[in-house]
N, C-alpha and C positions, 0 to 999 in steps of 0.2 A: 029530578029535573034533567032534561035531556041536553040543554044548552050549558056548555061548559065556560064559555066566554062570549060576550056580546058587545058590540060597539056599533056606532053609526056606519062603519065602513064594512064590517063583516061579522059572521057568527061562526063559532067553532062548536059543533055538537059532537055526541059521542060517535056518531057514524058518518059525519060529513062536515064540509065547510061551504058556507054559502055567502056569496059576495054579489049582491044585486041579482042579476039574471044568471050568474054563473054559480055552479055547484059542483063539488067533488064529493062522491059518495064511496065509502069503503063497503064494498059488497062482501068481503071476507077479509081475513088477515093477509090474503095474497093478491087481492084484486081491488083496484080503485078505478072508477070512471070519473072523467071530468069533461065538462063542456067549455072549459075556459078558452077564450080567444083574445088575444091582445087588442086593445082598442086603438093602438098606436097608428094603424093605418086606416081607421075609420075616420071619415070626415076630416081629412087633413087640411089645414088652413094653407092657403097659397102665399101667405105672408112670410117673406124670407128675410132674415137677418144674416148678413155676410160681410166678410172683409177679406182683402188680399194679404199675402205673406210672401216676403222675400226670404228664401232659404228655409222656409218652414217655421218662421218665428213671427210672434205677434208684433209687428214693427210697422203697420201701416198708419194706424190712428190710435189714440188713447183707449185704454180699456173701457169697454161699455159704448164706445162710439163706433157704430157700425153702419154699413150700407143697408138700405131698407127699400124692398120692392115687393109687389105682388105678382106672382106668376100666373097670369091669366092667358091660357093657351088659346090660340086661333089655328085651327087645322092641326092641332097637336103640337104646335110649336110656340116658343116664346123667346125673344132676345131682349137683352138689356141695351140701353143706350151705351155709347162708349163712356167708360168711367175713368177719370184720371186717378192715378195712384195717389192716395192721401187726401182726396177731395171727396167728401162724403155725398153720397147719393141718398136722398131721402124722399121717396115718392109716397103719395097718399096710399093707405092700405085698404084692402077690400072689406066688404061686409056681407056675410051671409052666403058666400061662395066657397067651393072647395077645390083643391088641387086635382085637376083631371089625371087620371091614371096614364102612365106612359107618355108623359109630356117631355118633348125634347126642348131643353132649356139651354140657350147659348148666352155666355157671359163674355163681354168684350172689355178689355182693360188697356187704357193708354199708359204705356210704360216710357213714353219718349223722354219725359223730363229726367227720370232716373238714368236712362241710358245716356242722355246728353251730359249729365253729371259725371257719369263714369268716364265718358270720353274726355271732358274738359278738365276735371279735377282728379280723376281717379277714384272717386268715392261719392256716395250719395248720403246726404244727412237726413235721418228720419225726424219724426215729429218731436221726439224727446232728445234730440242732440246726438244720437248714436250714429257713427259713421259705418256705412256698409261699403267695403272696398271692391272694386271691379274684380279683383283677383279672387275674391271670396263668393262672387255671385254664382249660385248653383241653379237657380230657377225661381219662378213665381208661381204660388199656389193660391187656391181659394178655400177659405173655411166658412162654415155657415150652419144654420140651424135645422135644415131639412135634409134627410138622407137622400142621396149618398154623401152629402157634404157633412163634415164633422167639425167640431170645435177643438179638436185635440191637436193644438200646435206642436206639442212635444213629438207627436208621431206623424205629423202632416207630410214631412219630406219622405216618408216611407210609402206614402199613397200617390204613386205616379199617376193614377187616374184622376188626381185632383190638380195636376200641374197644367197651367196654361201654356200655349205654344204660339210663337210667332213664325208661322210657316213661310210667309212672304217677305219677312225682313222689314216691314213698315213701322215696327215699334208698337203695334196693336196686337196684344195677346188674346187669344181665344180658347174657350173650351165649351163643349156641348155635352151636357149630362142628361141622363134619363131620370126623370123625377116620378116618384110614386109608381114604381114598377110593380105590376101585378104579382110577380114572383116573390116580392119582398113581404108578402103578407105574413104577419107573425102568428104563428100557431104552434101549439105543442101537441103531443099525442092526446088522443081521446080516452085511452085506457092503459092502465099498467096491470100486468099479471106477471107474478114471480116466475122467472125462467131459469134461475140458477139454483143449484143445490146449496143451500145455506145451513145445513143441519150440523156442520162442524162447529158453528158458532153459537153462542148463547141464545136460546129461544125464549122469547118474551111473550107472555100472554096476560091480558087484563080484561076488564069489563068495558073498555073503550076501543071499539074496533078501529077507528081512524088512527089512533096512536099505534096500535099493534101493526097495522098494515104499513104506516110510514117507517116504523122501525125496520120492518122487513125490507122495504125499499131501500133504506140506508145500507143494509148489509149487502144487498145485491149490487148497489152502486159501488161499495167498497171493493167488492170482487172485480168490478170493471176497472177500478183505479189501480190495480196492481199490474205493473208491466212484466213482460217475460223475463227481465233480468232481475226481478225481485225487488224492485223499487216502486215507490208511489208515483202515479201520474197525477199531476195537480188538478187537472180537469179535463172534460172531454175536448175542450178547444185549447187546453194548455198542456203540451207535452213537456216532459223533463221534470227534474227535481229542483224545487225552489225552497231555499232555506227556511223563510218565515212560514210558508205554506204548510210544509210537512211538519214543521215544529209545532205550530198552533194546533194542527190536526192530531198529532201524536199526544199532546197534552190532553186533548179533549176525549179521545177514545181509542186512537189507533195504537197506542202502547199496549193496551189491554187486548185488543183484538188481533193485532198484527205486529207482535214484538220483533220479529226477525226482519220483516220488511221495513219496520221502523229503524232498526240498526243499520240495515243496508243503505237506506235513504239518508240517514244522518251522516254516515261515513262518506257518502257520495259528495257531501258538502264540506269536505275537509281538504285542505292543501297546506303543506309544510307544517303538519301537526296543528293547524289553526282553523277556525271555522271560516268558511267562505261567505262574504256578503255579496249576494247577487247584484247584477247590474242595477244601477240606481242613479239618482240625481248626480250630475256633474262627474260621473266616473266612479259610482259606487262608493265604498268606504274610503275615508270616514265621513263623508257627507251623509251617508246612510250608515246607521251604526247599530241597527236593531238585530244583527246577526246573532246576539247573545241569547235570543229566545231558544236557540239550539241547545243551550246548557240546560234549560228547564225541561225540554223535551227528553234530552239524555238521562236526566235524573228520574223522569217518569218511567222511562224504560227500565232503568236499574230497580225502581221500587216495585214494578210489576214482576220482573224476572228474578231479581237477586243475583244476577250475573256479575260475579267478582272481576272477571277479566274485563268485561264491559265497564265497570266502575273505574278501574285503573286506567283504562284507555281514555274514557271520557274525560277524567279528571286532568290528565295531561293536556288534552286538546283545549279544554275550557281555560285551565290556568294560563297556557301560552296566549290565548286569545284576550283574556282580561288584561294580562301584563301589557300587551300592545295597546289596548284601549286606555290603560292608565296614562300612557304617555301622549296619546293622540286626541282623545275626546273628553277626558275628565276636566271639569272646571274647578280649580281650587277655590274660587271666590264664592261660588254657591254650593259646592259639594255635589253638584249634579254632573250629568254627562251631556255632551252636544250631540246633534245629529237629527235627522229628519224623523218625523212622527212614524212610530212603528206601524207598518203596512200601509200607511197613508202616504205613498211614495209617488204621487203624481202632482208634482209641484203646485200649479195654480188651482187644483182641486181643493187644497186645504191651506194654502198660503196666499198672501197678497201678491198681486202681479209683480210688484217692483223687487220682490226678494229674489236675488240671484242664487246660484248654488253655494257660493261662500256664505251668504247670509243664512241659508237653510242649515248648513253645517254648524254655524254659530248658535242657532236656536236651541233651546232646551226644552224637550217635549215630555208631556206627561206619560204617554205610553212607553216611549223609549226608555225613560228613566225608570219606570216600573219594571221593564224587562232586565235593566242593568242591576237593579236592586236584587231581584229574585236570582239573577245569575250568580251574584256574589254570595247570596245566602246558600244557594245550592253548592257552590265551591267550598264554603265553610263546612257544610254538612258532609261533603265528600271527604274533605281533609280530616275531619273528626273520625269518620269510619276508617280511614287509612292511617290513623294515628299520627297525623302531621299537625301537631298542636300549634306550632308557630303560625302556620298558614291559616289554621282554623280561626284564630284571633285576628289575623290581618284582614282576611276577607269578610268576616263578620263586622269588623269595623268599618270597612268601605261600604258595606251594605247600609249600616246605620247612618253613615254620613249622607248617602243618597237619600234615604228616607227622611232625614232631618231637612235636607234641601227641598224635597218635594213638598212637605208640609210647611216649610217657611215661605217658599216663593210662589207655590201654585195653588194653595188652598184659598178659597174665596168664602170667608165666613158669612158674608152678606148674601151669597147664593146657596151656601150649604153643599158645594161641590167643587171640584178642582178645575182650574182654568186649562187652556189648551197647550200654551207653551209661552216661554219668554222669547222675545224677538226684538230686533232693532239692529243697531251698529254699535256705536260707542256705548250707548246706554240702553238696556233692555227693558221692555215693558211686558205686561202679562196680557195675552189675548184672553177675554173672558168667555170665549165659546166653550161649550162642553165637548169633550172628546169621548165617545162611548167606550172604546176598547180600553183606553187608559183608565177610565173611571172604574171599569169593572175589575181590571187588574189590581188596582189599589185596595179593593175590598178583598179579593181572593188571596192577595200576597200579604195582607195585614200591614200595609203601608199606612192606611187609614185606621185610627183606633175604633173601638166598638161603636162609640157615638157617631163618629164621622161615617162609618159604613153605612148605618141606617139612614143618614142624612144624604149620603151620595145617591142611594137607591131611590129614596123618596122625592128628591128634588131635581135630579138630572132630567132634562126635558125629553119627553117621549111623545112621538106623533102617532097618528092613527093607525099606521101599518107596522110600527115597531120603533126602535131606537136608532136614529139616524147617526151616521159616523160622527158628524159634527152638528152643532146647533148654536145659533141660527145658521142658515145656509148662506152661502156666497152668491151675490147677484151676478148675472151674466156668464155663469160657469154651468155647462151641461151636467146632468147627473152621471156620477160614477162613484167617487167618494163624497162629493158634494151632493146633497139632495138624494141620498141613497141609503138604504138599509142592507147590511150584509148578514146573512144568517149565521155565519161563524161568531161574529161580534155578538149577535143576539144571544147565542148560546152561552158565551162568557157572561153576558148580562143575567141570564137565567140563573147560572150557577151562583152569581153574586147576590141575586135576589133571595135565592133559597138560604144562602149563608146568613143573610140578615133577618131571616123569618118573615119576610114581607110577601104574604100570600098573594095579595092583588097584583103586585109587580110580577111575580113569577107567573101567574096565570096569563097575563097580557103578554109576557115575554115568550112563553112556550107557545101560545097561540100565534105570535108573529113568526115562529118557525114552521109550524105545522100548516098555516094557511097557504104560503106559496108552494111548499112541497106537495100539498094535496092538489091544488089547483093546476100547477105546472107539471105535476107527475115527474118531477126530478128535483134534486137539490141544487138550485141555481146558485150562482156566484153572488148575485146581487139583485136588487130591483129598486125602482123609483120610489122615494119616499112619499111624494105627493100623490101618486097614482096607485102604488102597490104593484106595478106592472114590470115585468122582466125586460120588455123591449125598448125601453126608453134610455137605458144607460149606454155609455160609450162603448163598453166591452162587457160581454157576459159569457158564461159557459154553463152547460148542464153538467150533471154528474160531478160537481165540484167537491174535492176532497175535504176541505175543511168545513164546507156546509154539511156534508153527510156525516162527518165526525161529530159535528155539533148536535145534529139530530139525534144521534145515537147516545150521545153523553147525557141527554135529558133522562133517559132510563137509568143508566148506571150511576151518574153523579148527583142527580136530583132525587128521583123517586126512590131509589134504593140507597142513595147517599153514600156510595162507596168512596172512601178516602184511603187512597194508597199511601202508606207510610214506609219508612225505611225497613222496618221489621214487622209490619203487621198490616192487615186490611181492616179498617174500622168502618162500621155501619152508622150513618147519620141520616136516616131517611127523612124526606120532606114531602108529605102528601096533603095538599090542600083539601078541605072537607069535600069540595065538589068532585074530587077524583077518588073518593073512598070507595073501597072495595077490595077484592082479593086480586093480587097479581103475582105471577110466578116468573122466575128467571132461572132456567135450567141449563146445565152443561157450561157453567161459567168457570173458565179456568184461572186459577190464581197459583202462580209458581207451580208446585208439584201436587196441587190439589184441584178437584173438579167439585163445584158447588152447585147444588140444586137449592134455589132459595124461594121461600113463600113469604109473602108480605101482606098483611091485612090490617084494616083500620085506616085511620088518618091522623094527622098532626105531625110533630117532630120530636115527640117523646116516646121512647120505647117502653112499652109495658112489660114485655118479656121477649127474650131472645135465646134460642137454644141451638146447640150444635149437636146433631144426632140425638135429640131428646134431652140433652143436659144443658143447664144454664151455661151461657157464654159471657163471662165476666167482661165488662167494659165494651161489650159488642165488638170485641176484637179478635180477629182470626189470626192466629200465629203464622209467621212466614215459613215456619218448619212443618206445618200441616201437610200431610200426604194423603193421596187416595181420594175416593168419592165420598161426599158428605151432604147431609141435609141441614139447611138452616131455616128455622121458622122464626119469623119476626111479627109480633103483634104490637101495633101502636096504641098509645094511650087515648086516642080519640080526644086529645086536648085541643081546645079552641086556639087557633092560630091568630096572631095579631093580623088584622085585615090589612093594615099597611096603607101607605099613600103612593099614588102614582102621579107624577107631574105631567099629566096629559097636556100637550100643547099643540096649537095649530102650527102647520108648516109656516116657517117665517123666513124671509130673506132680509138680510141687513142692507142698508144703503151701501153704495160703493165707497171705496176710500178716495179721498181727494188727491188730486195730482198737483204738486206744488211747483210754483215758479219763484225764483229769487232774484231781486234786483237790489243790489246793495244790502241793506239791513231790513228789507221788506219782503215778506212772503205773501203770495196770492195764490188763489185757486178758482176754477170755475164752480159755479153752483152745482151741487150734487142733488140729483133728483131725489126727493123724498126727505132730504135733510132739513132740520129746523134750526139747529145750532151746531157750532163747531167747537171743539175743545182743543185748545193749543197746549202743547207740552214743550218743555225744554229740558234736555238731558234726563228725559225719562219721567219728569214730574210735571203734572198739570199746573199751568200758570194763569190761564185765562180761558173765558168762554165768550164767544161772540156770535152774532148773526151776520156779520160783515163777511166779505170774501177776500179780505186781506188782514194782515197783521204786521205791525212795525216792531221789530225786536228792540228791546231796551237793554238787552244783555247779550253776550256771546254765548254760543252753545249749539247744540244739535236740536233742531226744532222738528216737530211732527204735528199734524193736524188730524183729528178724528171727527167724522161726521156723526151726528146723532139725530135719529128720526123722532117722530111724535110719541112713540112708546118708549123712548129713552134707550133704545137699542142702538149700539154703536157699530160703526164700520171698522174695518181694519184701520190701523194707523197708516198715514201716508208715508212715502219714502222719506227718511230723514234728510234734512237740509242743514248744512253747516253754515252758520254765521259766526265769523271770527276774524280778528285782525290778521292780516296776511304774515305778520311777523311771528304768529304762533304756529305756522305751518313750514316745515323744513323738508326739502326733497333731496335725495341723493341719486344722481343718474347712475345706473347700475354699470354702464360701459365705462365709468371712471374707476371702478374697483375690480373689474374682471375684464377679460378679452371680449371685445365687442363681437357680436355674432355676424357672420357673412350672409346669413339667410335673407331672402328678398322680401321679407314681410314689411307691411306698412302700418301707419297708425301710431307709431311710437313717438315720443317727445324728444327733444334735444337731438343727440347725434347718433342714437342707436339703441340697442338693447343687447341683453346677454342670454345665453342659453344655459339652463340648468337640466341635467340629466344624469343618468348613472355614470356616464363616461366624461361629462363636462362639468366643471364647477360644482362638483358634489360637496364642496365645502368652500364657503365664501366668508372672509373676514373683513368688516368695516370698521373704521375708526370714526366715531361720531362726536362732534363737539356740541355740548348742551350749554347755551348761554344762561338759561334760567331754570332752576330746579323745579320739578313738578311731576305731574302724572302725565304720560304721553300715550296716545293711541298710535299704534304703528301698523302699517300694512304696506303691501306692494301693489303696484299696477303690473298686470301680467296678461299673457295670452297663453291659451292651451287649446289647440285645434286638433287634438288626438281623438276627439269623438263628440258626439252630440250632447246636449244638456241631460238627456233622459235615460241613455243606456250606455253600455260598455263599462270599462273598469280602469281607466287611465287617469284618475285623479292624481296630481302630483302633490307630494307631502314632504315637508322639511321641518327639522327641529330648529328651534330658535333659542340661542343663548345670549345672555347679556353678562359681560364681564365674567364669563366662565360658568355662569350659573343658568340652569334651565329656566326659560322664561315663556315657554309655550310652543305651540305647533302652528305653522302655517300651511293652509291647504290652497292649492291653485286648481280648482275643478275644471273639467272640459267645459268649452264654451261654444262648440260647433265643429262638426267634422270638417277637417281641412280649412277651417276658418281662422287662420292664424294672425289675421289683421283685426280681429275682434278683441279689443282689450277691456279689461275690467279690473276691479280690486279684489284682493285676497280677503280672507277674514282678518279681524283686528286683534292684536295682542296689546294689552295695556301694561305699561311697565312705569315704575317710579324711578326716576333719574335725578342724580344730583348735578350740580353745576361741574362742568369739566369734560374730559374725554372719556368716552365709553367704548368698549369693544363689543360689536355686535357679530354674531356668527350664525350663518344659515347652513346647516349641514343635513346630509341624507345619512340617517342612521338605520340600523337594522330594523328597528321598530317602526320605521317609515315605509316599509315595504308595502306597496299597494296591492289590490286584488290581481292586477295584471302580472306583476313579477318581472316583466321585462322593460316595459316603458313607464318611466317616472319622470316626466319631462314637462317644462313650461319655459316661456320666454319672460324675462323680467325687464321692465322698462325703468321704473324708478322705486325706491323706498320712500315712504311718506311718514313723517312724524307730525302729529298735531297735539299741542299742548292743551289739555282739557281741565287742568286743575293746578 
C-alpha cells in the first residue's frame, strides 16, 4: 500500500504529501518539489473586527466586544466614521465580496472624553473600573483581525505603525493603513535541493523517500541553525539563545548531533551559577518558572557524551537553581510548583483575560510541573553518580512529591487525561482543557502510570492537522498557542505515542510533522490548527530549531528507538506495520564509538540483535564501546495494538462571563452560545442557573462558568469576593515605613512606600488579629519597571510570620513607566491565632530576580481577608 496515512484533510504517501490541490513530492532523498501556496490572502473578507488600546493594553471594551465594519473601498480608499473610545461601532457586514488589494483604510477615533478626564481628574476610568493616569498615557493603538492589524495586545506598543496620531490637536486621532497589500502574498519555496555537505552526520535510508528527504532537510536546517560563535540560533526569524527552545531541542536530538554546540548554548543561559529564565510574563522568573527544562537537556548531553566535567558543572548549576525555586515557586499545600505553562508564555493565548501576572505566577501548570519533576529526578541521578547520597534522597523525594501532586490535583479520571492547570485566587480550580506538551511529558517522564499513559494518548483530543497546544480553543483569540499546532510538541507526542505502543496515534502524529515540513519545504515554528496553514498565526519562523530537532527525533527515538541512559545506549524500535521494510542509519556517533545500524521488519519486539555478528544482550550498547561497529536488528513482525486516537473537530469554548457585584448579588451579561451557568463559591460548585444573576447566601469568593449546548465549559470568571467588611483588614504601608516622595498617583490613604535593594529591603509589621482563622494576605502594589510581557524586573520578597517562613510575594511588572497602575500581588494563606503577630517582608539572597540590579516595587497597603 502506497498511502501511509490518510484523512479527510490530507494524505501521506511514501513519496509525497497531498492536501487538496497542493502536493509535495520527494523526487529523491535530496530533492522535494511543492506547489503549496498559503490561502490566507485568497478571497480575504472585508469584515473587520477591531478595537482601540491605550498604552497597548486591552482596555477599551470587555473581552469579545469589538468594533465591526466592512472595508468596501471606493477608488482604493475607505474611511470609518468617527468612533468614540469605548462606544462600540457595529455596522452590517458584507456578503459575497472581498477585500480589494492595496486598499487605503483610514480609522478615526474620538479620544476627547478620555483627554477631558485627564485634564479634569488626572485619570480616565475604563469599562472595568481601571484608572489610567495622565502621567502614564503613552499613546493609543488599534488592534484587529486583518493584517497589518494584529490582536497581540502584549506587543502592540512595540508596533509604532499601529499607533494613531492627533496631528492637529483636535482630539480626533487618525491612522491610515494599507490593507491586503500584494507583496504580503504568503508563499514558500517551490523546491528544496540539498545544498550543504551533511556527510559528517548519521545517514538515513529507507523505503520511504519522503521521510528520507525530510530527514536530510532537517540536517541541512540544523547546519543553518548554528551561529559562528558555536551556539544554536532559535529560528530563521529568532536570533539568540533561548533557554526553553534550546533545551527542548537538545532533548529531542541536538544532544546527539551537536553535543558541543548544545553545551555552549546551555552555558550561555547561566548567570551566577544558575539557569536563566528568559524574559516572560510580568518580568520573567518566578512568574515564568520552566527554566528547569535546562536540567533535562544538560542530562541528555551527559548521557550522550559521558563528559564527567560537564556532569559536575551541570550538577552545581541545577542544584543552585532548584534550591532557589524551592523558596520561591513550590507550593507546600499541593506539593507542586507555581508558574506559567511551559513554553505557553503568551498570557491571553492560554489564560483567561482577567488573569494578571500575579495570578499566572500562582497557577500550577501541567507542563511546568512535569518539567520540575524531571529536573529533580535528574538532580537525584546526578547526585547518585557523584556519590552524594543525602542529596540523592532529597531530590528524589521532591520529585515524588511533585508527581503525587500532579496525579492528585490535575488528573481527570472522567476524561482519561490531565487538566491544564489549577487557577484562581484564594481558591484554585482545575481548568479541564488538555495541554499537549504537558500531557506528552507525563508519559515520557513516567509521571503517569502505565494505564494512565495509554489513556492519555488514547483520550487527549487531536484535530485533523495534529494535536493543538490546548483543547478546546479559546474564543476571540488569534492563532499562536491558541488554535495552533507546534511541530516540536507534536514530536514529543510522537515519542509518547510510541512509548505506549499506540500505532494509530503514532502514524497520525508523525504525519502531522511530515505534512507541513514537506508542503512548506522548511520546519516551521507553528501552523493554524483549523487550516493547517503557516500564515495565519501571530508570529512564525522557518528553519525553527525545535521543529527540525523534532523531525530528526522521529528517526532516532521512534523508529530506531534509541534510549540514551547514564551508562548505555538501549534500542527499543517501534515500526508500525505500514512502515515495514529495511532501513539503515550509518555513521551514528555514540561516545567513543561509531555505529552503522541496519533495521528490518516491523513491530516493537526484537527478534534478534547483533553487534559485529555477535548477540547483543538486552539490546544494550555499553558506554565503554570504542571504534566502528555494525549493529543488525531484526524485529519480530509482531502485531501492534492498533490503538485509539481521540480525533476531534476543532472546537472553541464560549467566552468567560464578566461579573458585576452589587452588595451580595453578582450578575453578568448573556454569553453568546451559553445555555447554562455554573456558580462556584470558594472553588466548589454550589448552583447551576440559566439566569444572568445570582444572590449569594453565604460569604466567599464567587466565580461563574458558562456552559454551551455540548456541555463544554468556558474559563471561570474573575473571582468576586462577597464578605462582611469586618473580615477585611488593611494596613497602609506608609504607616510602617517611610513614605515615598515619588510623584506617582492612584494610591489610597496618604501615600505608599518603595521597596528595592536600597530601600526597605526588610519591613516588619505588627498585626493585631481579633478572630482566629485562616487569612488570605496580599499587597496592593505598582511596578512600572517594564511591560507585562517582556524584560526581567519582577520584584520578589520573602514573607515570614512570627519568624517562620510563610511564603513568597511577587510583584510583577505592570507596564513600562506606568507607576500609577496598581494591582494586587499573589496571595499567601496563613493560619493565625487571636492576638498580635509579627509579619516580615524581606529581600533574601534567593529572591534575586533575573535582572540582578532592579528588584523594586511600590506598596500601597497590605490586605488580610479572613476566609475560614
